[in-house]
C-alpha positions in Angstrom: 61.4 -173.8 248.1 59.6 -172.6 245.0 56.1 -172.6 243.5 55.8 -174.9 240.5 53.5 -174.6 237.5 50.4 -176.8 237.8 49.7 -178.9 234.7 46.3 -179.0 233.1 44.3 -182.0 231.9 46.0 -183.6 228.9 49.5 -183.5 230.4 51.1 -187.0 230.2 52.0 -187.1 234.0 48.3 -186.8 234.8 47.2 -189.8 232.8 49.5 -192.6 233.8 50.3 -194.4 237.0 53.0 -192.7 239.0 56.1 -194.6 240.1 56.8 -195.7 243.7 59.2 -193.5 245.6 62.3 -195.5 246.4 64.6 -192.9 248.0 63.7 -190.8 251.0 66.4 -188.2 250.6 67.0 -184.5 250.3 65.6 -184.4 246.7 62.3 -185.9 247.9 62.1 -183.5 250.8 62.8 -180.6 248.4 60.0 -181.8 246.1 57.6 -182.0 249.0 58.5 -178.5 250.2 57.8 -177.2 246.7 54.5 -179.1 246.6 53.4 -177.5 249.9 54.4 -174.0 248.6 52.6 -174.6 245.3 49.4 -176.0 247.1 49.3 -173.0 249.4 49.8 -170.5 246.6 47.0 -172.2 244.6 44.7 -172.2 247.7 44.4 -176.0 247.3 43.4 -178.6 249.9 45.6 -181.1 248.2 48.2 -181.5 245.5 49.6 -184.7 243.9 53.1 -184.8 242.4 51.8 -185.6 238.9 50.0 -182.2 239.0 53.4 -180.5 239.0 54.7 -182.8 236.3 56.5 -185.3 238.6 55.3 -188.9 238.1 55.9 -190.1 241.7 53.4 -191.5 244.2 53.3 -188.5 246.6 50.5 -186.1 247.7 50.3 -183.2 250.1 47.1 -182.0 251.8 45.9 -179.2 254.1 42.5 -180.0 255.5 41.2 -179.4 259.0 39.3 -182.6 260.0 37.5 -184.2 263.0 39.3 -187.5 262.5 42.3 -186.9 264.8 44.6 -186.8 261.7 47.1 -184.0 261.2 45.4 -181.2 259.3 48.5 -180.8 257.1 50.7 -183.5 255.8 52.3 -185.5 253.0 51.7 -189.2 252.1 54.3 -191.0 250.1 53.5 -194.4 248.4 50.0 -194.3 249.9 47.5 -197.1 250.1 43.8 -196.4 250.7 41.2 -198.8 252.1 37.7 -197.4 251.3 34.1 -198.0 252.4 31.6 -198.7 249.6 30.6 -195.9 247.3 26.8 -195.3 247.3 25.1 -196.0 244.0 22.9 -192.9 244.4 23.3 -189.8 242.2 25.8 -187.3 243.5 24.2 -184.2 245.3 24.8 -181.2 243.0 25.2 -178.9 246.0 27.0 -181.0 248.6 29.2 -183.4 246.6 30.9 -181.0 244.2 34.6 -181.3 243.5 37.1 -179.1 241.7 40.7 -179.8 240.7 43.7 -177.6 240.2 44.5 -179.5 237.0 41.0 -178.7 235.6 41.1 -175.1 236.9 37.9 -173.2 237.4 35.5 -176.2 236.8 33.6 -178.2 239.4 31.2 -181.2 239.1 29.3 -183.5 241.5 30.8 -186.9 242.2 30.0 -189.7 244.6 32.9 -190.8 246.8 33.3 -193.3 249.7 32.5 -191.7 253.1 35.5 -193.4 254.8 39.2 -194.0 253.9 42.0 -195.5 255.8 45.2 -193.9 254.6 48.6 -195.7 255.0 52.0 -194.8 253.6 55.1 -192.8 254.6 56.0 -189.2 255.4 58.9 -187.5 253.5 61.4 -189.0 255.9 60.2 -192.6 255.4 58.3 -192.8 258.7 55.0 -194.7 258.6 51.8 -192.8 258.3 48.4 -194.4 259.2 45.2 -192.5 259.8 41.4 -192.6 259.1 39.5 -190.0 257.1 35.8 -189.5 256.9 33.4 -187.3 254.9 35.1 -184.4 253.1 38.5 -185.4 254.4 38.0 -188.9 252.9 37.0 -187.2 249.6 40.3 -185.2 249.6 42.3 -188.3 250.2 40.6 -190.2 247.4 40.9 -187.3 245.0 44.6 -187.0 245.5 45.2 -190.7 245.5 43.4 -191.0 242.1 46.0 -188.6 240.6 48.7 -191.2 241.5 46.9 -193.8 239.4 46.5 -191.5 236.4 42.9 -190.6 237.0 41.3 -187.2 237.6 37.9 -186.8 239.2 36.4 -185.8 235.9 37.3 -189.3 234.6 34.9 -190.7 237.2 31.8 -188.5 236.5 28.4 -190.1 235.7 27.0 -189.7 232.2 25.1 -186.5 232.9 28.1 -184.7 234.3 30.6 -186.3 232.0 28.8 -184.8 229.0 29.1 -181.3 230.6 32.8 -181.9 231.4 33.5 -183.0 227.8 31.8 -179.9 226.4 33.8 -177.6 228.8 37.0 -179.4 227.9 36.4 -178.9 224.2 35.6 -175.2 224.7 38.8 -174.7 226.8 40.8 -176.7 224.2 42.2 -179.0 226.9 43.5 -182.5 226.3 46.9 -181.9 224.8 50.3 -181.7 226.7 51.9 -178.4 227.4 49.2 -176.5 229.3 49.7 -175.2 232.8 49.0 -172.3 235.1 51.2 -170.6 237.7 49.8 -170.1 241.2 50.5 -166.7 242.6 51.0 -165.3 239.1 48.0 -166.3 237.0 44.5 -165.4 238.4 43.1 -167.9 240.9 40.8 -170.1 238.7 38.5 -170.7 241.7 38.3 -167.1 242.8 39.9 -167.4 246.3 
């Protein structure tokens, strides 16, 4: 197992749909082990394979929940079924997200309050659970990465303007930028 660099907004793997996993083998399990180690070193609650530069439909998560789902797991080739997303403005205190691929920034975003998550574990066994509230948010956030979308791509006009200003100031948007969990300072101050 090893910690991998986390790529930053602008890296190609973050902006295209990831490929379906077709082989549940030792190579896949090694990638999943590296993703868990990277997620833990970054103090993240989730990590998608595109965030470590691998364009495959896999995400790991570590989130204690009240939904009866394992608090730590991996979902390969996930499918999400969501409740409707409210049309209300996001709460700037209670609905704020951050992302390891937009390190140090956070913005409010409305999400569905419920998600049914289906897919497979690293050995090809079926995974099927329900997620609510913040756990549902984590699932949607990681799933978006697999479709080439970051949470900042979903922001409303007000917060999108702030994101674009921050992105310009940080000079993000081109390939080749990354940070190394456990080596570089924690961008979220954990």
